[in-house]
C-alpha positions as CSV (number, residue, x, y, z in Angstrom):
1,M,-5.1,9.0,16.0
2,R,-8.7,8.2,16.1
3,N,-10.3,4.8,16.7
4,S,-13.8,5.4,15.1
5,V,-14.5,4.6,11.5
6,P,-15.1,7.8,9.4
7,E,-17.8,8.1,6.8
8,C,-15.2,8.2,4.1
9,A,-13.9,4.7,5.0
10,R,-14.3,2.0,2.3
11,L,-14.6,-1.7,2.5
12,E,-11.7,-3.7,1.1
13,I,-11.6,-7.3,0.0
14,K,-8.2,-8.8,-1.1
15,F,-7.4,-11.8,-3.2
16,V,-4.0,-13.3,-3.7
17,A,-2.7,-15.5,-6.5
18,Y,0.5,-16.3,-8.3
19,E,1.5,-14.2,-11.3
20,N,0.6,-17.0,-13.7
21,H,-3.1,-16.3,-12.9
22,Y,-2.8,-12.8,-14.5
23,H,-4.4,-13.5,-17.8
24,E,-7.3,-15.5,-16.2
25,I,-8.1,-12.5,-13.9
26,M,-7.9,-10.0,-16.8
27,H,-10.3,-12.1,-18.9
28,W,-12.7,-12.2,-15.9
29,L,-12.6,-8.4,-15.6
30,K,-13.0,-7.7,-19.3
31,M,-16.0,-10.1,-19.6
32,H,-17.8,-9.0,-16.4
33,N,-21.2,-7.5,-16.8
34,A,-20.2,-4.7,-14.4
35,G,-18.5,-3.1,-17.4
36,F,-15.1,-2.4,-15.9
37,V,-13.0,0.3,-17.6
38,T,-9.6,1.7,-16.9
39,P,-9.8,5.2,-15.2
40,Y,-6.0,5.7,-14.9
41,P,-2.9,4.6,-16.7
42,D,-1.0,1.7,-15.2
43,R,1.9,2.9,-13.1
44,W,4.6,2.0,-10.6
45,V,3.8,2.5,-6.9
46,N,6.7,3.1,-4.6
47,N,6.5,3.1,-0.8
48,I,8.8,3.5,2.2
49,Y,7.3,2.2,5.4
50,F,8.2,3.8,8.8
51,D,7.7,2.3,12.2
52,M,8.5,2.9,15.9
53,H,11.7,1.7,17.5
54,T,9.6,-1.2,18.9
55,Y,8.3,-2.1,15.5
56,F,4.8,-1.5,16.8
57,S,3.1,-1.3,13.4
58,F,4.6,-4.6,12.3
59,T,3.6,-6.3,15.6
60,E,0.0,-5.0,15.2
61,N,-0.2,-6.5,11.7
62,L,1.4,-9.7,12.7
63,S,-1.1,-10.2,15.5
64,G,-4.0,-9.4,13.2
65,A,-5.2,-6.6,15.4
66,S,-8.6,-5.3,14.2
67,S,-7.5,-1.7,14.7
68,R,-4.2,-0.8,13.2
69,N,-2.2,1.8,11.3
70,K,0.7,1.9,8.8
71,I,2.8,4.9,8.1
72,R,4.3,5.1,4.6
73,Y,5.7,7.6,2.2
74,R,4.3,7.0,-1.3
75,W,5.3,8.3,-4.7
76,Y,4.5,7.2,-8.3
77,G,6.7,6.5,-11.3
78,E,10.0,5.2,-12.3
79,S,12.2,6.9,-9.7
80,D,14.1,4.5,-7.4
81,T,14.7,7.2,-4.8
82,P,12.0,9.2,-3.0
83,D,10.3,11.7,-5.3
84,A,7.6,14.3,-4.5
85,G,4.8,12.4,-3.0
86,V,2.5,11.9,0.0
87,L,2.9,10.7,3.6
88,E,0.0,8.4,4.2
89,I,-1.4,7.0,7.4
90,K,-3.2,3.9,6.3
91,C,-5.9,3.1,8.9
92,K,-7.6,-0.2,9.2
93,R,-10.6,-1.2,11.3
94,N,-11.7,-4.8,10.5
95,Y,-12.6,-4.6,6.8
96,F,-12.8,-0.8,6.7
97,G,-9.9,1.2,5.4
98,W,-9.1,4.9,4.9
99,K,-6.1,7.1,4.7
100,Q,-4.9,10.4,6.1
101,K,-2.7,12.1,3.5
102,Y,-0.1,14.8,3.8
103,K,1.5,16.1,0.6
104,I,5.2,16.6,0.3
105,P,5.6,18.7,-2.9
106,T,9.4,19.0,-2.9
107,V,11.6,16.0,-3.5
108,P,12.9,15.0,0.0
109,Y,15.9,13.0,-1.3
110,Q,19.2,14.3,-2.7
111,Q,22.2,12.2,-3.7
112,G,24.3,11.4,-0.6
113,Y,21.5,12.0,1.8
114,L,21.4,9.9,5.0
115,W,18.0,8.8,6.3
116,K,18.1,11.5,8.9
117,D,18.4,14.1,6.1
118,V,15.4,12.5,4.2
119,R,13.3,12.6,7.4
120,E,14.2,16.2,8.1
121,S,13.3,17.3,4.6
122,M,10.0,15.6,4.9
123,I,9.2,17.0,8.4
124,E,10.0,20.5,7.2
125,Q,7.2,20.1,4.6
126,L,4.5,18.5,6.8
127,P,1.7,20.2,8.9
128,P,1.8,19.7,12.7
129,D,-0.2,16.4,12.7
130,G,1.8,15.0,9.9
131,K,5.0,15.9,11.7
132,E,3.7,14.0,14.8
133,W,3.2,10.8,12.8
134,L,6.7,10.8,11.3
135,I,8.5,11.9,14.4
136,S,6.8,9.1,16.4
137,N,7.6,6.6,13.7
138,P,11.1,7.5,12.7
139,I,12.5,4.1,11.6
140,P,12.6,3.3,7.9
141,V,11.7,-0.5,7.8
142,M,11.6,-1.3,4.1
143,K,11.0,0.1,0.6
144,N,8.8,-1.7,-1.9
145,R,7.5,-1.1,-5.4
146,Y,4.9,-2.8,-7.5
147,Y,3.1,-2.3,-10.8
148,R,-0.6,-1.4,-10.5
149,K,-3.5,-1.6,-12.9
150,Y,-6.8,0.2,-12.2
151,F,-10.4,-0.6,-13.0
152,I,-13.7,0.8,-12.1
153,S,-17.2,-0.5,-12.8
154,S,-19.4,1.4,-15.2
155,D,-21.6,2.8,-12.4
156,N,-18.4,4.0,-10.6
157,K,-19.3,2.0,-7.4
158,I,-16.7,-0.8,-7.5
159,R,-12.9,-0.2,-7.8
160,V,-10.5,-3.0,-8.5
161,T,-6.7,-2.8,-8.5
162,I,-4.2,-5.5,-9.6
163,D,-0.7,-5.3,-8.3
164,N,2.3,-7.5,-9.4
165,K,6.0,-7.3,-10.0
166,Q,6.6,-6.4,-6.3
167,D,10.2,-5.9,-5.2
168,V,11.5,-5.2,-1.7
169,W,14.6,-3.6,-0.2
170,D,15.5,-3.8,3.5
171,Q,16.1,-0.4,5.1
172,R,16.6,-1.5,8.7
173,F,19.9,-0.6,10.5
174,K,21.0,1.4,7.5
175,P,22.0,5.0,7.7
176,Y,21.2,5.6,4.0
177,L,18.7,4.4,1.4
178,N,19.3,0.9,0.2
179,I,18.2,0.4,-3.4
180,K,20.9,-2.2,-4.4
181,H,20.2,-5.3,-2.4
182,R,16.7,-6.7,-2.9
183,A,15.1,-9.3,-0.7
184,N,13.7,-12.6,-2.1
185,I,9.9,-12.4,-2.3
186,P,7.2,-14.6,-3.8
187,R,6.0,-13.5,-7.2
188,T,2.4,-12.9,-6.3
189,L,-0.6,-11.1,-7.8
190,I,-2.8,-9.0,-5.4
191,V,-6.3,-8.1,-6.4
192,E,-8.1,-5.6,-4.2
193,V,-11.8,-4.7,-4.5
194,K,-12.8,-1.5,-2.9
195,F,-16.3,0.0,-2.4
196,D,-18.5,2.1,-0.1
197,R,-20.2,0.3,2.8
198,K,-23.6,1.0,1.2
199,D,-22.5,-1.1,-1.8
200,N,-21.6,-4.2,0.1
201,A,-24.3,-6.4,-1.3
202,L,-23.5,-5.2,-4.8
203,A,-19.8,-5.9,-4.4
204,S,-20.6,-9.4,-3.0
205,R,-22.6,-10.3,-6.1
206,M,-19.9,-8.8,-8.3
207,I,-17.0,-10.9,-7.0
208,Q,-18.9,-14.1,-7.4
209,G,-17.1,-16.1,-10.1
210,L,-13.7,-14.5,-9.5
211,P,-11.3,-17.4,-9.8
212,L,-9.6,-16.6,-6.5
213,R,-10.2,-17.0,-2.8
214,V,-10.5,-14.1,-0.3
215,S,-7.2,-13.9,1.6
216,R,-5.9,-11.8,4.5
217,H,-2.9,-10.3,2.9
218,S,-0.6,-7.4,3.5
219,K,2.1,-6.3,1.1
220,Y,3.7,-4.7,4.1
221,M,3.7,-8.0,6.0
222,T,4.9,-10.0,3.1
223,A,7.7,-7.5,2.5
224,V,8.8,-7.4,6.1
225,N,8.8,-11.2,6.3
226,A,11.0,-11.3,3.2
227,I,13.6,-9.0,4.6
228,R,13.6,-11.0,7.8
229,G,14.2,-14.2,5.8
230,Y,10.9,-15.9,6.5
């Protein structure tokens, strides 16, 4: 649970808009002289966020702490229930971000499983440090999913993702996975620009002209506020 920023950390800049800005942003990307291309197919991203009994991760994000972590289980594709995926520790230090990843190759969910069964299945597949993260953050807070588009500049230095169609399901105080009752959430569009620290000046020039404003935004925070009725 380190506090220093590793060399692999990237800088991240986020922009938030409503979904009706989608075509305007896509036009900007396609016309940009950075020559953006699509390196991966579009896909659904699914996450379940875990926290301590005290909701420490949520409190850290709410206060805007410069040093904070989020624990989530991520899988890709159409499955509503946890598929084979990765336990990710998303670390944030100011504008720097990086992840610690622990693969879970076998599907941790079976029909009728309680949350304790899902966690046990995940823990069995994790290395010791991965187990420590999940054991110390045992509370499933919420599940979210969104549709992601990927772009990369022709020099492979600037990555851009566009996320929309986010849905959220409250998992608090439930013994089993809730995939039936969605929370109400604003229909936003999230644009993230990611790059190595050495390319900061290049990225700053690249985002000039983007028809959005930089915004401190967290899909986690937006989702948790939605399930709390805020």
